[in-house]
PyMOL Python script that loads the backbone (N, CA, C, O; Angstrom):
from pymol import cmd

cmd.read_pdbstr("""\
ATOM      1  N   UNK A   1     -28.062 -38.970  12.045  1.00  0.00           N
ATOM      2  CA  UNK A   1     -27.924 -39.796  13.219  1.00  0.00           C
ATOM      3  C   UNK A   1     -27.571 -41.238  12.888  1.00  0.00           C
ATOM      4  O   UNK A   1     -27.049 -41.952  13.745  1.00  0.00           O
ATOM      5  N   UNK A   2     -27.839 -41.676  11.686  1.00  0.00           N
ATOM      6  CA  UNK A   2     -27.515 -43.046  11.298  1.00  0.00           C
ATOM      7  C   UNK A   2     -26.021 -43.293  11.421  1.00  0.00           C
ATOM      8  O   UNK A   2     -25.599 -44.417  11.692  1.00  0.00           O
ATOM      9  N   UNK A   3     -25.220 -42.259  11.226  1.00  0.00           N
ATOM     10  CA  UNK A   3     -23.772 -42.393  11.347  1.00  0.00           C
ATOM     11  C   UNK A   3     -23.364 -42.761  12.767  1.00  0.00           C
ATOM     12  O   UNK A   3     -22.344 -43.422  12.965  1.00  0.00           O
ATOM     13  N   UNK A   4     -24.148 -42.340  13.757  1.00  0.00           N
ATOM     14  CA  UNK A   4     -23.845 -42.663  15.152  1.00  0.00           C
ATOM     15  C   UNK A   4     -23.871 -44.158  15.391  1.00  0.00           C
ATOM     16  O   UNK A   4     -23.195 -44.650  16.294  1.00  0.00           O
ATOM     17  N   UNK A   5     -24.638 -44.889  14.599  1.00  0.00           N
ATOM     18  CA  UNK A   5     -24.794 -46.326  14.799  1.00  0.00           C
ATOM     19  C   UNK A   5     -24.093 -47.146  13.717  1.00  0.00           C
ATOM     20  O   UNK A   5     -24.273 -48.362  13.646  1.00  0.00           O
ATOM     21  N   UNK A   6     -23.300 -46.489  12.881  1.00  0.00           N
ATOM     22  CA  UNK A   6     -22.602 -47.192  11.808  1.00  0.00           C
ATOM     23  C   UNK A   6     -21.550 -48.124  12.402  1.00  0.00           C
ATOM     24  O   UNK A   6     -20.845 -47.772  13.348  1.00  0.00           O
ATOM     25  N   UNK A   7     -21.463 -49.317  11.824  1.00  0.00           N
ATOM     26  CA  UNK A   7     -20.525 -50.330  12.301  1.00  0.00           C
ATOM     27  C   UNK A   7     -19.507 -50.602  11.205  1.00  0.00           C
ATOM     28  O   UNK A   7     -19.867 -50.746  10.037  1.00  0.00           O
ATOM     29  N   UNK A   8     -18.239 -50.672  11.584  1.00  0.00           N
ATOM     30  CA  UNK A   8     -17.162 -50.885  10.627  1.00  0.00           C
ATOM     31  C   UNK A   8     -16.571 -52.284  10.749  1.00  0.00           C
ATOM     32  O   UNK A   8     -16.535 -52.864  11.834  1.00  0.00           O
ATOM     33  N   UNK A   9     -16.112 -52.811   9.631  1.00  0.00           N
ATOM     34  CA  UNK A   9     -15.356 -54.058   9.641  1.00  0.00           C
ATOM     35  C   UNK A   9     -13.916 -53.732  10.052  1.00  0.00           C
ATOM     36  O   UNK A   9     -13.548 -52.565  10.188  1.00  0.00           O
ATOM     37  N   UNK A  10     -13.122 -54.763  10.245  1.00  0.00           N
ATOM     38  CA  UNK A  10     -11.713 -54.556  10.575  1.00  0.00           C
ATOM     39  C   UNK A  10     -11.013 -53.766   9.470  1.00  0.00           C
ATOM     40  O   UNK A  10     -10.223 -52.863   9.746  1.00  0.00           O
ATOM     41  N   UNK A  11     -11.307 -54.113   8.232  1.00  0.00           N
ATOM     42  CA  UNK A  11     -10.688 -53.439   7.095  1.00  0.00           C
ATOM     43  C   UNK A  11     -11.088 -51.963   7.031  1.00  0.00           C
ATOM     44  O   UNK A  11     -10.258 -51.097   6.755  1.00  0.00           O
ATOM     45  N   UNK A  12     -12.363 -51.687   7.288  1.00  0.00           N
ATOM     46  CA  UNK A  12     -12.834 -50.301   7.267  1.00  0.00           C
ATOM     47  C   UNK A  12     -12.236 -49.487   8.415  1.00  0.00           C
ATOM     48  O   UNK A  12     -11.871 -48.326   8.230  1.00  0.00           O
ATOM     49  N   UNK A  13     -12.135 -50.092   9.589  1.00  0.00           N
ATOM     50  CA  UNK A  13     -11.519 -49.404  10.734  1.00  0.00           C
ATOM     51  C   UNK A  13     -10.054 -49.121  10.445  1.00  0.00           C
ATOM     52  O   UNK A  13      -9.555 -48.042  10.766  1.00  0.00           O
ATOM     53  N   UNK A  14      -9.358 -50.086   9.839  1.00  0.00           N
ATOM     54  CA  UNK A  14      -7.950 -49.904   9.496  1.00  0.00           C
ATOM     55  C   UNK A  14      -7.786 -48.763   8.487  1.00  0.00           C
ATOM     56  O   UNK A  14      -6.873 -47.947   8.612  1.00  0.00           O
ATOM     57  N   UNK A  15      -8.658 -48.710   7.505  1.00  0.00           N
ATOM     58  CA  UNK A  15      -8.589 -47.642   6.500  1.00  0.00           C
ATOM     59  C   UNK A  15      -8.828 -46.280   7.146  1.00  0.00           C
ATOM     60  O   UNK A  15      -8.147 -45.309   6.817  1.00  0.00           O
ATOM     61  N   UNK A  16      -9.781 -46.205   8.054  1.00  0.00           N
ATOM     62  CA  UNK A  16     -10.084 -44.941   8.732  1.00  0.00           C
ATOM     63  C   UNK A  16      -8.904 -44.484   9.596  1.00  0.00           C
ATOM     64  O   UNK A  16      -8.592 -43.295   9.659  1.00  0.00           O
ATOM     65  N   UNK A  17      -8.258 -45.437  10.256  1.00  0.00           N
ATOM     66  CA  UNK A  17      -7.103 -45.130  11.111  1.00  0.00           C
ATOM     67  C   UNK A  17      -5.799 -45.030  10.325  1.00  0.00           C
ATOM     68  O   UNK A  17      -4.785 -44.555  10.837  1.00  0.00           O
ATOM     69  N   UNK A  18      -5.842 -45.485   9.069  1.00  0.00           N
ATOM     70  CA  UNK A  18      -4.657 -45.519   8.201  1.00  0.00           C
ATOM     71  C   UNK A  18      -3.544 -46.381   8.794  1.00  0.00           C
ATOM     72  O   UNK A  18      -2.381 -45.983   8.860  1.00  0.00           O
ATOM     73  N   UNK A  19      -3.948 -47.575   9.223  1.00  0.00           N
ATOM     74  CA  UNK A  19      -3.022 -48.583   9.734  1.00  0.00           C
ATOM     75  C   UNK A  19      -3.401 -49.925   9.116  1.00  0.00           C
ATOM     76  O   UNK A  19      -4.388 -50.014   8.387  1.00  0.00           O
ATOM     77  N   UNK A  20      -2.635 -50.955   9.399  1.00  0.00           N
ATOM     78  CA  UNK A  20      -2.963 -52.283   8.883  1.00  0.00           C
ATOM     79  C   UNK A  20      -4.064 -52.928   9.726  1.00  0.00           C
ATOM     80  O   UNK A  20      -4.334 -52.506  10.850  1.00  0.00           O
ATOM     81  N   UNK A  21      -4.686 -53.948   9.166  1.00  0.00           N
ATOM     82  CA  UNK A  21      -5.698 -54.685   9.931  1.00  0.00           C
ATOM     83  C   UNK A  21      -5.045 -55.379  11.115  1.00  0.00           C
ATOM     84  O   UNK A  21      -5.674 -55.543  12.160  1.00  0.00           O
ATOM     85  N   UNK A  22      -3.803 -55.784  10.965  1.00  0.00           N
ATOM     86  CA  UNK A  22      -3.058 -56.409  12.063  1.00  0.00           C
ATOM     87  C   UNK A  22      -2.936 -55.444  13.255  1.00  0.00           C
ATOM     88  O   UNK A  22      -3.065 -55.854  14.409  1.00  0.00           O
ATOM     89  N   UNK A  23      -2.692 -54.181  12.966  1.00  0.00           N
ATOM     90  CA  UNK A  23      -2.589 -53.173  14.024  1.00  0.00           C
ATOM     91  C   UNK A  23      -3.935 -52.959  14.706  1.00  0.00           C
ATOM     92  O   UNK A  23      -3.992 -52.815  15.928  1.00  0.00           O
ATOM     93  N   UNK A  24      -5.018 -52.935  13.934  1.00  0.00           N
ATOM     94  CA  UNK A  24      -6.358 -52.785  14.514  1.00  0.00           C
ATOM     95  C   UNK A  24      -6.641 -53.936  15.476  1.00  0.00           C
ATOM     96  O   UNK A  24      -7.134 -53.714  16.582  1.00  0.00           O
ATOM     97  N   UNK A  25      -6.334 -55.154  15.064  1.00  0.00           N
ATOM     98  CA  UNK A  25      -6.570 -56.316  15.932  1.00  0.00           C
ATOM     99  C   UNK A  25      -5.695 -56.260  17.172  1.00  0.00           C
ATOM    100  O   UNK A  25      -6.131 -56.673  18.247  1.00  0.00           O
ATOM    101  N   UNK A  26      -4.488 -55.767  17.051  1.00  0.00           N
ATOM    102  CA  UNK A  26      -3.607 -55.599  18.206  1.00  0.00           C
ATOM    103  C   UNK A  26      -4.187 -54.576  19.184  1.00  0.00           C
ATOM    104  O   UNK A  26      -4.148 -54.776  20.398  1.00  0.00           O
ATOM    105  N   UNK A  27      -4.723 -53.485  18.647  1.00  0.00           N
ATOM    106  CA  UNK A  27      -5.328 -52.452  19.492  1.00  0.00           C
ATOM    107  C   UNK A  27      -6.542 -52.973  20.242  1.00  0.00           C
ATOM    108  O   UNK A  27      -6.729 -52.668  21.420  1.00  0.00           O
ATOM    109  N   UNK A  28      -7.366 -53.758  19.564  1.00  0.00           N
ATOM    110  CA  UNK A  28      -8.571 -54.273  20.216  1.00  0.00           C
ATOM    111  C   UNK A  28      -8.205 -55.316  21.279  1.00  0.00           C
ATOM    112  O   UNK A  28      -8.821 -55.361  22.344  1.00  0.00           O
ATOM    113  N   UNK A  29      -7.211 -56.146  20.992  1.00  0.00           N
ATOM    114  CA  UNK A  29      -6.795 -57.161  21.967  1.00  0.00           C
ATOM    115  C   UNK A  29      -6.171 -56.532  23.210  1.00  0.00           C
ATOM    116  O   UNK A  29      -6.288 -57.065  24.314  1.00  0.00           O
ATOM    117  N   UNK A  30      -5.505 -55.387  23.017  1.00  0.00           N
ATOM    118  CA  UNK A  30      -4.880 -54.700  24.155  1.00  0.00           C
ATOM    119  C   UNK A  30      -5.873 -53.842  24.936  1.00  0.00           C
ATOM    120  O   UNK A  30      -5.535 -53.292  25.984  1.00  0.00           O
ATOM    121  N   UNK A  31      -7.109 -53.730  24.418  1.00  0.00           N
ATOM    122  CA  UNK A  31      -8.131 -52.951  25.105  1.00  0.00           C
ATOM    123  C   UNK A  31      -8.098 -51.465  24.781  1.00  0.00           C
ATOM    124  O   UNK A  31      -8.851 -50.692  25.373  1.00  0.00           O
ATOM    125  N   UNK A  32      -7.243 -51.053  23.854  1.00  0.00           N
ATOM    126  CA  UNK A  32      -7.148 -49.637  23.495  1.00  0.00           C
ATOM    127  C   UNK A  32      -8.251 -49.197  22.543  1.00  0.00           C
ATOM    128  O   UNK A  32      -8.596 -48.017  22.488  1.00  0.00           O
ATOM    129  N   UNK A  33      -8.808 -50.156  21.787  1.00  0.00           N
ATOM    130  CA  UNK A  33      -9.868 -49.852  20.833  1.00  0.00           C
ATOM    131  C   UNK A  33     -11.042 -50.786  21.104  1.00  0.00           C
ATOM    132  O   UNK A  33     -10.880 -52.005  21.043  1.00  0.00           O
ATOM    133  N   UNK A  34     -12.219 -50.239  21.400  1.00  0.00           N
ATOM    134  CA  UNK A  34     -13.379 -51.098  21.654  1.00  0.00           C
ATOM    135  C   UNK A  34     -13.852 -51.793  20.386  1.00  0.00           C
ATOM    136  O   UNK A  34     -13.849 -51.202  19.305  1.00  0.00           O
ATOM    137  N   UNK A  35     -14.252 -53.031  20.522  1.00  0.00           N
ATOM    138  CA  UNK A  35     -14.785 -53.781  19.395  1.00  0.00           C
ATOM    139  C   UNK A  35     -15.524 -55.012  19.898  1.00  0.00           C
ATOM    140  O   UNK A  35     -15.369 -55.416  21.050  1.00  0.00           O
ATOM    141  N   UNK A  36     -16.320 -55.595  19.031  1.00  0.00           N
ATOM    142  CA  UNK A  36     -17.084 -56.800  19.375  1.00  0.00           C
ATOM    143  C   UNK A  36     -16.817 -57.869  18.329  1.00  0.00           C
ATOM    144  O   UNK A  36     -16.767 -57.588  17.131  1.00  0.00           O
ATOM    145  N   UNK A  37     -16.649 -59.073  18.789  1.00  0.00           N
ATOM    146  CA  UNK A  37     -16.469 -60.177  17.864  1.00  0.00           C
ATOM    147  C   UNK A  37     -17.839 -60.743  17.508  1.00  0.00           C
ATOM    148  O   UNK A  37     -18.630 -61.082  18.388  1.00  0.00           O
ATOM    149  N   UNK A  38     -18.107 -60.838  16.218  1.00  0.00           N
ATOM    150  CA  UNK A  38     -19.365 -61.376  15.717  1.00  0.00           C
ATOM    151  C   UNK A  38     -18.991 -62.595  14.872  1.00  0.00           C
ATOM    152  O   UNK A  38     -18.507 -62.467  13.748  1.00  0.00           O
ATOM    153  N   UNK A  39     -19.224 -63.760  15.431  1.00  0.00           N
ATOM    154  CA  UNK A  39     -18.752 -64.962  14.760  1.00  0.00           C
ATOM    155  C   UNK A  39     -17.235 -64.954  14.769  1.00  0.00           C
ATOM    156  O   UNK A  39     -16.611 -64.884  15.828  1.00  0.00           O
ATOM    157  N   UNK A  40     -16.647 -65.027  13.589  1.00  0.00           N
ATOM    158  CA  UNK A  40     -15.186 -64.996  13.476  1.00  0.00           C
ATOM    159  C   UNK A  40     -14.661 -63.607  13.123  1.00  0.00           C
ATOM    160  O   UNK A  40     -13.449 -63.408  13.038  1.00  0.00           O
ATOM    161  N   UNK A  41     -15.554 -62.653  12.918  1.00  0.00           N
ATOM    162  CA  UNK A  41     -15.164 -61.313  12.469  1.00  0.00           C
ATOM    163  C   UNK A  41     -15.321 -60.294  13.595  1.00  0.00           C
ATOM    164  O   UNK A  41     -16.162 -60.451  14.480  1.00  0.00           O
ATOM    165  N   UNK A  42     -14.506 -59.258  13.545  1.00  0.00           N
ATOM    166  CA  UNK A  42     -14.624 -58.153  14.489  1.00  0.00           C
ATOM    167  C   UNK A  42     -15.440 -57.035  13.863  1.00  0.00           C
ATOM    168  O   UNK A  42     -15.391 -56.816  12.653  1.00  0.00           O
ATOM    169  N   UNK A  43     -16.189 -56.334  14.696  1.00  0.00           N
ATOM    170  CA  UNK A  43     -16.957 -55.159  14.278  1.00  0.00           C
ATOM    171  C   UNK A  43     -16.662 -54.023  15.253  1.00  0.00           C
ATOM    172  O   UNK A  43     -16.491 -54.235  16.454  1.00  0.00           O
ATOM    173  N   UNK A  44     -16.609 -52.809  14.699  1.00  0.00           N
ATOM    174  CA  UNK A  44     -16.229 -51.633  15.474  1.00  0.00           C
ATOM    175  C   UNK A  44     -17.227 -50.513  15.247  1.00  0.00           C
ATOM    176  O   UNK A  44     -17.431 -50.101  14.105  1.00  0.00           O
ATOM    177  N   UNK A  45     -17.865 -50.002  16.315  1.00  0.00           N
ATOM    178  CA  UNK A  45     -18.728 -48.834  16.137  1.00  0.00           C
ATOM    179  C   UNK A  45     -17.888 -47.660  15.628  1.00  0.00           C
ATOM    180  O   UNK A  45     -16.846 -47.343  16.203  1.00  0.00           O
ATOM    181  N   UNK A  46     -18.337 -47.024  14.564  1.00  0.00           N
ATOM    182  CA  UNK A  46     -17.583 -45.920  13.968  1.00  0.00           C
ATOM    183  C   UNK A  46     -17.316 -44.827  14.993  1.00  0.00           C
ATOM    184  O   UNK A  46     -16.239 -44.230  14.997  1.00  0.00           O
ATOM    185  N   UNK A  47     -18.270 -44.565  15.848  1.00  0.00           N
ATOM    186  CA  UNK A  47     -18.106 -43.537  16.883  1.00  0.00           C
ATOM    187  C   UNK A  47     -16.898 -43.854  17.767  1.00  0.00           C
ATOM    188  O   UNK A  47     -16.127 -42.955  18.106  1.00  0.00           O
ATOM    189  N   UNK A  48     -16.727 -45.127  18.143  1.00  0.00           N
ATOM    190  CA  UNK A  48     -15.601 -45.523  18.995  1.00  0.00           C
ATOM    191  C   UNK A  48     -14.266 -45.369  18.272  1.00  0.00           C
ATOM    192  O   UNK A  48     -13.272 -44.965  18.877  1.00  0.00           O
ATOM    193  N   UNK A  49     -14.241 -45.689  16.981  1.00  0.00           N
ATOM    194  CA  UNK A  49     -13.006 -45.529  16.209  1.00  0.00           C
ATOM    195  C   UNK A  49     -12.649 -44.042  16.108  1.00  0.00           C
ATOM    196  O   UNK A  49     -11.489 -43.666  16.272  1.00  0.00           O
ATOM    197  N   UNK A  50     -13.648 -43.207  15.840  1.00  0.00           N
ATOM    198  CA  UNK A  50     -13.395 -41.763  15.761  1.00  0.00           C
ATOM    199  C   UNK A  50     -12.978 -41.199  17.115  1.00  0.00           C
ATOM    200  O   UNK A  50     -12.113 -40.326  17.183  1.00  0.00           O
ATOM    201  N   UNK A  51     -13.584 -41.692  18.189  1.00  0.00           N
ATOM    202  CA  UNK A  51     -13.179 -41.260  19.535  1.00  0.00           C
ATOM    203  C   UNK A  51     -11.730 -41.638  19.804  1.00  0.00           C
ATOM    204  O   UNK A  51     -10.993 -40.875  20.428  1.00  0.00           O
ATOM    205  N   UNK A  52     -11.322 -42.803  19.338  1.00  0.00           N
ATOM    206  CA  UNK A  52      -9.943 -43.227  19.514  1.00  0.00           C
ATOM    207  C   UNK A  52      -8.994 -42.284  18.778  1.00  0.00           C
ATOM    208  O   UNK A  52      -7.945 -41.916  19.306  1.00  0.00           O
ATOM    209  N   UNK A  53      -9.364 -41.898  17.565  1.00  0.00           N
ATOM    210  CA  UNK A  53      -8.544 -40.972  16.781  1.00  0.00           C
ATOM    211  C   UNK A  53      -8.423 -39.635  17.496  1.00  0.00           C
ATOM    212  O   UNK A  53      -7.359 -39.017  17.495  1.00  0.00           O
ATOM    213  N   UNK A  54      -9.512 -39.192  18.103  1.00  0.00           N
ATOM    214  CA  UNK A  54      -9.531 -37.888  18.784  1.00  0.00           C
ATOM    215  C   UNK A  54      -8.922 -37.948  20.175  1.00  0.00           C
ATOM    216  O   UNK A  54      -8.780 -36.921  20.837  1.00  0.00           O
ATOM    217  N   UNK A  55      -8.560 -39.154  20.625  1.00  0.00           N
ATOM    218  CA  UNK A  55      -8.039 -39.353  21.974  1.00  0.00           C
ATOM    219  C   UNK A  55      -6.723 -38.641  22.204  1.00  0.00           C
ATOM    220  O   UNK A  55      -6.208 -37.942  21.332  1.00  0.00           O
ATOM    221  N   UNK A  56      -6.199 -38.834  23.383  1.00  0.00           N
ATOM    222  CA  UNK A  56      -4.952 -38.179  23.773  1.00  0.00           C
ATOM    223  C   UNK A  56      -3.788 -38.677  22.934  1.00  0.00           C
ATOM    224  O   UNK A  56      -3.883 -39.722  22.291  1.00  0.00           O
ATOM    225  N   UNK A  57      -2.704 -37.940  22.938  1.00  0.00           N
ATOM    226  CA  UNK A  57      -1.513 -38.344  22.190  1.00  0.00           C
ATOM    227  C   UNK A  57      -0.951 -39.643  22.754  1.00  0.00           C
ATOM    228  O   UNK A  57      -0.260 -40.380  22.050  1.00  0.00           O
ATOM    229  N   UNK A  58      -1.240 -39.923  24.004  1.00  0.00           N
ATOM    230  CA  UNK A  58      -0.816 -41.183  24.623  1.00  0.00           C
ATOM    231  C   UNK A  58      -1.466 -42.356  23.896  1.00  0.00           C
ATOM    232  O   UNK A  58      -0.816 -43.370  23.639  1.00  0.00           O
ATOM    233  N   UNK A  59      -2.751 -42.216  23.564  1.00  0.00           N
ATOM    234  CA  UNK A  59      -3.454 -43.262  22.819  1.00  0.00           C
ATOM    235  C   UNK A  59      -2.924 -43.336  21.398  1.00  0.00           C
ATOM    236  O   UNK A  59      -2.731 -44.427  20.860  1.00  0.00           O
ATOM    237  N   UNK A  60      -2.689 -42.197  20.796  1.00  0.00           N
ATOM    238  CA  UNK A  60      -2.228 -42.179  19.423  1.00  0.00           C
ATOM    239  C   UNK A  60      -0.856 -42.821  19.284  1.00  0.00           C
ATOM    240  O   UNK A  60      -0.519 -43.353  18.226  1.00  0.00           O
ATOM    241  N   UNK A  61      -0.072 -42.773  20.338  1.00  0.00           N
ATOM    242  CA  UNK A  61       1.249 -43.405  20.295  1.00  0.00           C
ATOM    243  C   UNK A  61       1.114 -44.908  20.086  1.00  0.00           C
ATOM    244  O   UNK A  61       2.062 -45.557  19.642  1.00  0.00           O
ATOM    245  N   UNK A  62      -0.043 -45.465  20.398  1.00  0.00           N
ATOM    246  CA  UNK A  62      -0.285 -46.894  20.204  1.00  0.00           C
ATOM    247  C   UNK A  62      -0.498 -47.273  18.755  1.00  0.00           C
ATOM    248  O   UNK A  62      -0.478 -48.457  18.419  1.00  0.00           O
ATOM    249  N   UNK A  63      -0.703 -46.286  17.880  1.00  0.00           N
ATOM    250  CA  UNK A  63      -0.912 -46.576  16.455  1.00  0.00           C
ATOM    251  C   UNK A  63       0.439 -46.502  15.761  1.00  0.00           C
ATOM    252  O   UNK A  63       0.878 -45.441  15.318  1.00  0.00           O
ATOM    253  N   UNK A  64       1.079 -47.648  15.680  1.00  0.00           N
ATOM    254  CA  UNK A  64       2.336 -47.763  14.955  1.00  0.00           C
ATOM    255  C   UNK A  64       2.201 -48.959  14.049  1.00  0.00           C
ATOM    256  O   UNK A  64       2.088 -50.091  14.518  1.00  0.00           O
ATOM    257  N   UNK A  65       2.211 -48.720  12.767  1.00  0.00           N
ATOM    258  CA  UNK A  65       2.046 -49.815  11.804  1.00  0.00           C
ATOM    259  C   UNK A  65       3.302 -50.661  11.795  1.00  0.00           C
ATOM    260  O   UNK A  65       4.416 -50.152  11.670  1.00  0.00           O
ATOM    261  N   UNK A  66       3.102 -51.963  11.928  1.00  0.00           N
ATOM    262  CA  UNK A  66       4.244 -52.867  11.997  1.00  0.00           C
ATOM    263  C   UNK A  66       4.637 -53.385  10.654  1.00  0.00           C
ATOM    264  O   UNK A  66       5.587 -54.161  10.546  1.00  0.00           O
TER     265      UNK A  66
END
""", "prot")
cmd.dss("prot")
cmd.show_as("cartoon", "prot")
cmd.util.cbc("prot")
cmd.orient("prot")
């Protein structure tokens, strides 16, 4: 159950999604990926990142590495 509450950094979320950190920040700013800003850094619940991966193909179309 500890995995349910695991929090990822921007770099860890990018590695899990296999995209750049720039793409992760673009997704969060567009509202496609939930995240919270803690100080100057972003944090992402692992469950939300995995839910995004499992989402519809419409959501997946948003993952394009620039």
